[in-house]
C-alpha positions as CSV (number, residue, x, y, z in Angstrom):
1,M,-0.1,0.1,0.0
2,S,1.7,3.6,-1.0
3,L,2.0,5.8,1.3
4,W,-0.6,8.5,-0.4
5,V,-3.3,5.2,0.0
6,L,-2.9,5.1,3.4
7,V,-2.9,8.7,4.6
8,W,-6.1,8.9,2.7
9,N,-7.4,6.3,4.9
10,Y,-6.8,7.9,8.0
11,L,-8.0,11.0,6.8
12,R,-10.8,9.1,5.8
13,S,-11.5,7.4,9.1
14,R,-11.9,10.7,10.7
15,P,-14.4,12.7,8.8
16,L,-15.3,15.0,11.2
17,N,-11.8,16.3,12.7
18,T,-10.5,16.5,9.4
19,A,-13.0,18.5,8.5
20,L,-12.9,21.0,11.6
21,N,-9.1,21.2,10.6
22,I,-9.1,22.0,7.2
23,F,-12.2,24.6,7.7
24,L,-10.5,26.4,10.5
25,L,-6.8,26.7,8.9
26,G,-9.1,27.5,5.1
27,L,-11.2,30.4,7.3
28,G,-7.7,31.9,8.4
29,V,-6.4,31.5,5.0
30,A,-9.5,32.7,3.7
31,V,-9.3,36.2,5.8
32,A,-5.6,36.6,5.3
33,T,-5.8,35.9,1.3
34,I,-9.1,38.6,1.3
35,L,-6.9,41.1,2.5
36,L,-4.4,40.4,0.2
37,I,-5.9,40.6,-3.1
38,S,-8.3,44.0,-1.7
39,N,-5.2,45.5,-0.7
40,R,-3.2,45.1,-4.3
41,Q,-6.3,45.9,-5.8
42,L,-7.5,48.9,-4.1
43,Q,-3.2,49.7,-4.4
44,E,-3.8,49.2,-8.5
45,K,-7.2,51.2,-8.6
46,I,-5.5,54.6,-6.9
47,T,-2.5,54.7,-8.4
48,S,-4.4,54.2,-11.8
49,N,-7.2,56.6,-11.1
50,S,-5.0,59.1,-10.2
51,R,-2.6,59.0,-12.7
52,G,-1.6,62.4,-14.6
53,I,-2.9,64.4,-11.5
54,D,-0.3,66.2,-9.8
55,L,-3.1,68.5,-7.7
56,V,-6.5,68.8,-7.0
57,V,-7.8,72.6,-6.2
58,G,-11.2,73.1,-4.7
59,A,-13.4,74.7,-1.6
60,K,-11.3,75.1,1.9
61,G,-11.6,71.8,4.0
62,S,-10.5,68.6,4.3
63,P,-8.1,67.8,1.5
64,L,-7.7,64.1,2.0
65,Q,-12.2,64.9,1.4
66,L,-11.4,66.8,-1.6
67,I,-8.7,63.9,-3.1
68,L,-11.6,61.5,-2.4
69,C,-14.6,63.4,-3.6
70,N,-12.5,64.6,-7.4
71,I,-10.7,61.6,-8.4
72,F,-12.4,58.8,-6.5
73,H,-15.6,59.5,-6.4
74,V,-16.5,58.5,-3.0
75,D,-17.1,61.0,-0.6
76,F,-18.7,65.0,-0.7
77,P,-17.6,68.1,-2.3
78,T,-15.9,70.3,-0.3
79,G,-17.8,72.8,-1.5
80,N,-17.2,75.2,-4.9
81,I,-14.8,77.9,-6.0
82,R,-15.7,80.5,-8.7
83,L,-15.0,80.2,-12.2
84,N,-13.3,83.1,-12.6
85,E,-10.7,82.1,-9.5
86,A,-10.3,78.6,-11.2
87,E,-9.3,80.4,-14.4
88,R,-6.5,82.5,-12.7
89,I,-5.3,79.5,-11.3
90,S,-5.1,77.7,-15.2
91,K,-3.0,80.6,-16.4
92,N,-0.4,80.4,-14.5
93,R,2.6,80.2,-15.5
94,L,3.2,76.6,-13.5
95,V,0.1,75.2,-14.9
96,R,0.5,72.6,-18.1
97,E,-3.1,71.9,-17.9
98,S,-6.0,72.0,-15.9
99,I,-9.1,69.8,-15.9
100,P,-12.6,71.6,-14.5
101,M,-15.1,68.9,-12.3
102,A,-18.5,69.7,-11.6
103,L,-20.0,67.7,-8.7
104,G,-23.3,67.8,-7.4
105,D,-25.7,65.3,-8.6
106,S,-26.1,61.6,-9.7
107,Y,-28.2,58.8,-10.9
108,M,-29.1,55.7,-8.9
109,G,-26.1,56.6,-6.7
110,Y,-23.6,56.9,-9.9
111,R,-22.1,60.5,-10.1
112,I,-22.7,62.6,-12.3
113,V,-19.8,64.7,-13.7
114,G,-19.5,67.5,-15.8
115,T,-16.3,67.9,-17.0
116,T,-14.3,68.8,-20.2
117,R,-13.1,65.8,-22.6
118,A,-9.7,66.4,-21.1
119,Y,-10.6,64.3,-18.2
120,S,-11.8,61.3,-19.8
121,A,-8.2,61.8,-22.0
122,L,-6.1,60.9,-18.7
123,Y,-8.2,57.4,-19.1
124,D,-7.8,56.5,-22.8
125,A,-11.9,57.0,-22.7
126,N,-13.7,56.4,-25.5
127,P,-16.8,55.7,-26.8
128,A,-18.3,51.5,-27.6
129,E,-21.4,53.0,-28.5
130,G,-22.8,56.0,-29.6
131,A,-20.7,59.7,-29.2
132,W,-19.0,62.1,-27.0
133,W,-21.9,65.1,-25.7
134,N,-22.1,67.8,-28.1
135,K,-24.4,70.4,-26.0
136,P,-25.5,70.5,-22.8
137,M,-28.0,68.0,-21.2
138,E,-26.1,64.8,-23.0
139,V,-24.2,62.3,-21.1
140,A,-21.9,59.3,-21.8
141,L,-21.7,56.5,-19.4
142,G,-19.0,54.5,-18.0
143,S,-19.4,50.7,-19.0
144,A,-20.1,49.3,-15.6
145,V,-22.9,52.2,-14.8
146,S,-24.2,50.8,-18.7
147,Q,-24.3,47.1,-17.6
148,T,-26.0,48.2,-14.5
149,L,-28.8,50.6,-14.9
150,R,-29.1,49.0,-18.9
151,L,-29.7,52.1,-20.0
152,P,-29.9,52.3,-24.2
153,L,-28.5,55.0,-26.3
154,G,-31.2,57.6,-26.6
155,A,-32.2,56.6,-23.0
156,H,-34.0,60.2,-20.6
157,F,-33.5,60.1,-17.0
158,T,-33.4,62.9,-14.3
159,S,-31.2,63.1,-11.7
160,S,-31.1,63.9,-8.0
161,H,-28.9,66.1,-5.4
162,G,-26.3,64.0,-3.7
163,L,-25.1,60.3,-4.3
164,T,-28.1,58.8,-2.7
165,P,-31.5,58.3,-5.4
166,K,-33.4,59.5,-1.8
167,G,-31.7,63.2,-2.5
168,H,-34.3,66.2,-4.7
169,T,-34.5,65.3,-8.0
170,H,-34.1,68.0,-10.7
171,E,-37.5,66.5,-13.1
172,E,-37.7,70.0,-14.9
173,Q,-34.5,68.9,-16.5
174,Q,-33.8,65.6,-18.2
175,F,-30.6,64.0,-19.5
176,V,-29.9,61.7,-22.8
177,V,-27.6,59.1,-23.3
178,K,-25.7,60.1,-26.1
179,G,-23.0,57.1,-26.0
180,I,-21.1,54.0,-24.1
181,L,-17.7,54.1,-23.3
182,A,-15.6,51.0,-23.6
183,E,-14.5,49.8,-19.9
184,T,-11.2,51.5,-18.7
185,N,-10.8,49.7,-15.3
186,S,-10.9,53.0,-13.8
187,V,-13.1,55.2,-11.9
188,L,-14.7,56.2,-14.9
189,D,-16.6,53.3,-15.4
190,N,-18.5,54.1,-12.4
191,L,-19.8,57.9,-13.8
192,I,-21.5,59.6,-15.7
193,L,-19.7,62.2,-17.8
194,T,-21.8,65.3,-19.5
195,S,-20.7,68.8,-20.3
196,I,-20.1,71.8,-16.9
197,E,-23.0,73.3,-18.9
198,S,-25.1,70.5,-18.3
199,I,-24.7,70.6,-14.7
200,W,-25.4,74.7,-14.4
201,Q,-28.8,74.4,-16.3
202,V,-29.7,71.9,-14.0
203,H,-29.3,74.7,-11.1
204,D,-30.3,77.0,-13.4
205,L,-27.2,78.5,-13.4
206,Y,-27.2,78.4,-17.1
207,H,-28.8,79.5,-20.1
208,P,-27.6,78.8,-23.7
209,G,-25.7,81.0,-25.9
210,E,-24.6,83.3,-23.4
211,G,-21.2,84.4,-23.3
212,L,-20.7,81.7,-26.2
213,Q,-16.8,81.9,-27.5
214,G,-17.2,79.8,-30.6
215,I,-14.6,77.3,-29.2
216,R,-15.2,73.8,-29.8
217,A,-16.8,71.4,-26.9
218,D,-13.7,69.3,-27.7
219,S,-10.7,71.7,-26.6
220,T,-8.5,71.4,-23.8
221,I,-7.1,74.4,-23.7
222,A,-5.8,75.4,-20.4
223,S,-8.6,78.7,-20.6
224,P,-11.0,79.6,-20.9
225,L,-11.9,76.1,-18.9
226,V,-15.3,75.9,-20.2
227,P,-15.5,76.8,-23.9
228,S,-19.0,78.4,-23.8
229,V,-18.2,80.8,-20.6
230,A,-16.5,83.7,-21.1
231,A,-13.3,84.4,-19.3
232,G,-13.4,85.7,-15.9
233,D,-17.1,85.1,-15.5
234,S,-18.0,86.0,-11.8
235,T,-21.1,84.3,-11.3
236,K,-20.2,80.5,-12.3
237,E,-18.5,78.3,-10.3
238,I,-17.6,74.3,-10.6
239,T,-16.2,71.8,-7.8
240,S,-12.5,71.7,-8.1
241,L,-10.2,71.4,-10.8
242,L,-7.3,68.3,-11.4
243,I,-4.2,69.9,-12.0
244,R,-0.9,68.6,-13.9
245,Y,2.8,70.6,-13.6
246,R,4.6,72.0,-16.3
247,S,7.6,71.6,-14.1
248,A,8.7,70.2,-10.7
249,M,9.0,73.7,-10.4
250,G,5.0,73.1,-9.7
251,A,4.9,71.0,-7.0
252,V,7.3,73.7,-4.8
253,Q,5.6,76.9,-5.7
254,L,1.6,76.2,-7.1
255,P,0.2,74.6,-3.5
256,R,1.7,77.3,-1.1
257,W,0.6,79.6,-3.7
258,V,-3.3,78.0,-3.8
259,N,-3.7,77.6,0.3
260,S,-2.5,81.0,0.5
261,Q,-5.9,82.4,-1.4
262,S,-8.6,82.4,1.6
263,S,-10.9,80.4,-0.5
264,L,-9.5,77.7,-1.9
265,Q,-7.1,75.2,-1.4
266,A,-4.6,72.6,-3.0
267,A,-4.4,68.7,-1.8
268,S,-1.4,67.1,-3.6
269,P,-3.1,63.1,-4.7
270,A,0.1,61.2,-3.5
271,F,0.5,62.7,-0.6
272,E,-3.4,62.5,0.5
273,T,-3.7,58.5,-0.8
274,A,-0.2,57.6,1.2
275,R,-2.0,59.2,4.8
276,L,-4.9,57.1,3.6
277,F,-3.0,54.1,3.7
278,S,-1.6,55.0,6.8
279,I,-5.1,54.9,8.5
280,L,-6.3,52.2,6.8
281,G,-3.2,50.0,7.8
282,V,-4.3,50.0,11.4
283,G,-7.5,48.3,10.2
284,V,-5.6,46.0,8.2
285,D,-2.9,45.4,10.7
286,I,-5.9,45.0,13.1
287,I,-7.8,42.1,11.0
288,R,-4.5,40.4,9.4
289,G,-3.5,39.8,13.3
290,F,-6.9,37.6,14.0
291,A,-6.5,35.5,10.6
292,T,-2.5,34.9,11.8
293,V,-4.2,33.9,15.3
294,L,-6.2,31.9,13.2
295,I,-3.7,30.0,11.2
296,F,-2.2,29.5,14.5
297,I,-5.2,27.6,16.0
298,S,-5.4,25.5,13.5
299,G,-1.9,24.3,13.1
300,L,-2.3,23.8,16.7
301,S,-5.5,21.7,16.5
302,I,-3.7,20.0,13.7
303,F,-0.7,19.1,16.0
304,I,-3.1,18.2,18.3
305,A,-5.3,15.7,16.3
306,L,-2.4,13.9,14.5
307,Y,-1.0,13.6,18.5
308,N,-3.9,12.3,19.6
309,S,-4.6,9.8,16.8
310,L,-1.0,8.9,17.5
311,K,-1.9,6.7,20.3
312,E,-5.0,5.4,19.0
313,R,-2.5,4.0,15.6
314,K,-0.2,2.7,17.6
315,Y,-0.8,-0.7,17.0
316,D,-1.8,-0.3,13.4
317,L,2.3,1.1,13.5
318,A,3.3,-1.3,15.4
319,I,1.4,-4.3,12.4
320,M,3.3,-2.3,9.8
321,R,6.5,-2.5,11.0
322,S,6.4,-6.1,11.8
323,M,5.5,-6.8,8.1
324,G,8.2,-4.9,6.7
325,A,7.7,-1.5,6.8
326,S,10.3,1.2,8.0
327,K,11.2,3.3,10.3
328,S,11.2,6.3,7.7
329,K,8.2,5.7,5.5
330,I,6.4,5.7,9.4
331,F,7.6,9.1,9.7
332,F,7.3,10.0,6.7
333,S,3.2,9.0,6.3
334,V,2.8,10.6,9.4
335,L,4.5,14.5,8.5
336,L,2.2,13.8,5.0
337,E,-0.5,13.6,7.0
338,G,0.3,16.8,8.5
339,S,1.0,18.1,5.0
340,A,-1.8,17.0,3.3
341,L,-4.5,18.5,5.8
342,T,-2.7,22.0,5.9
343,F,-2.5,22.1,1.6
344,F,-6.1,20.9,1.6
345,G,-7.5,23.2,4.3
346,T,-5.4,26.3,2.8
347,L,-6.8,25.7,-1.1
348,F,-10.5,25.9,0.7
349,G,-9.1,28.6,1.7
350,L,-8.3,30.2,-1.3
351,A,-11.2,29.2,-3.1
352,L,-13.3,30.4,-0.4
353,A,-11.2,33.7,-0.9
354,H,-11.7,33.8,-4.6
355,I,-15.4,32.9,-4.5
356,A,-16.3,35.9,-1.1
357,L,-15.0,38.4,-3.5
358,F,-16.6,37.2,-6.9
359,S,-20.1,37.4,-5.3
360,L,-20.0,39.8,-3.0
361,P,-20.3,42.8,-5.9
362,Y,-23.9,40.8,-6.2
363,F,-25.1,41.4,-2.8
364,L,-23.2,44.9,-2.5
365,D,-23.6,47.8,-4.5
366,E,-20.5,49.7,-3.5
367,A,-18.3,46.7,-3.6
368,Q,-19.3,46.5,-7.3
369,K,-18.4,50.1,-7.9
370,S,-14.8,49.4,-6.0
371,G,-13.9,47.2,-8.6
372,I,-12.4,44.7,-6.7
373,T,-12.8,41.3,-8.2
374,G,-11.7,37.7,-7.2
375,L,-11.2,36.7,-10.6
376,I,-7.1,37.7,-10.3
377,F,-5.0,35.7,-8.6
378,Y,-1.2,36.9,-7.2
379,P,1.9,35.2,-6.8
380,E,2.1,35.6,-3.2
381,E,-1.1,33.3,-3.2
382,G,1.8,30.7,-3.7
383,I,3.6,31.7,-0.8
384,I,0.7,31.0,1.0
385,L,0.5,27.8,0.1
386,A,4.3,27.1,0.4
387,G,3.8,28.2,4.3
388,S,0.7,26.2,4.8
389,L,2.9,23.6,3.6
390,L,5.6,24.1,5.7
391,L,3.5,24.4,8.9
392,G,2.0,21.2,8.2
393,I,5.5,19.4,8.6
394,L,6.0,21.8,11.7
395,C,3.1,20.2,13.6
396,A,3.5,16.7,12.0
397,T,7.3,16.6,12.9
398,L,6.9,15.6,16.9
399,P,3.9,13.2,16.2
400,A,5.9,11.3,13.2
401,L,9.3,11.5,15.5
402,Q,7.3,9.8,18.0
403,A,5.9,7.4,15.6
404,Y,9.5,7.0,14.5
405,R,11.0,5.9,18.2
406,T,7.4,3.3,18.5
407,D,9.1,0.1,20.2
408,I,6.9,-2.0,18.2
409,S,8.3,-5.6,20.9
410,K,6.5,-3.6,23.4
411,V,3.6,-2.3,21.5
412,L,3.0,-6.0,20.3
413,A,3.3,-7.8,23.9
414,G,0.7,-5.1,25.4
415,N,-1.9,-6.0,23.0
């Protein structure tokens, strides 16, 4: 009989004990794996979504809130800034490009963003169906928005104030779907894009034909920020500016200059996201510690199970020795049993983690918007598997040594 068959029969002879050990280890591995996948994908999403943006300028308030709202679209605006102030910043010699953002409304929980084509260019976004907006109240849907809401080209809808469907609805103004964007694996997939004039029109701040400059709607020049409004307009407002520096000197001088303005603040995405991870890191460390405790307890459980089963199997091992099995074969059979328990437990844990992350978006809308998926595998998961095998070998070493030192004459004589 081979060692594999022998170990398999031993595990089958104690189904409840085997299942509990596998489940306990799998639970710890699943928690650790979910943390690994979520943390990696979150970092990748943050890096991807903030690419090409050196600075965010908005109203005074929390710098972190400014970043979360205007780059990741998971928070509320700190307020509005006047268009003429934004244009003054965009004309600064240290600014290479500035992209205006007008926020405030949503549809079915998906944020409506008033901006220019330069914003979509940051993520290399293009329409998969239809076209870009050409006039106010036309929108382009992100791919995830289109898949979830099933809005076809030409569909009409009304926006709600805030980020929830329970907000005040602007029933007098209807948006029309002009295009559906191709998937970009970025925050753009969960947004509804339109022109800034659309946001103004919904809030009765824009009237078609006023102050037209004759500049194309797809213009990306720095000033005026909004092509259809005259430069220096002091009555119009936007939420923020996304800025790219012309040179490294901009990182030194521009934030300090902006923050010296009484109504404005500048926030660096790189600095604020690093601070965000330091805040989240405390909670991640606590959960990781919990997963470590679970894995340690499961290892202890496997050790106790092997140690106790060894007492019950002394006679069986003695019979095997008397039939020609060597001490080394007995030793390796116990090691293999411990390794098999941890191997199956780890596979169960890895599968459980990926299934949980894959299924979560079907139950939580916010999970879908986060973009975290269980369909991606990382090399670190192989390290988890190797570590679990090492844990199984360590847990089985002492019982294996006891089996190796078993005196078959005493065991057989005592039975």
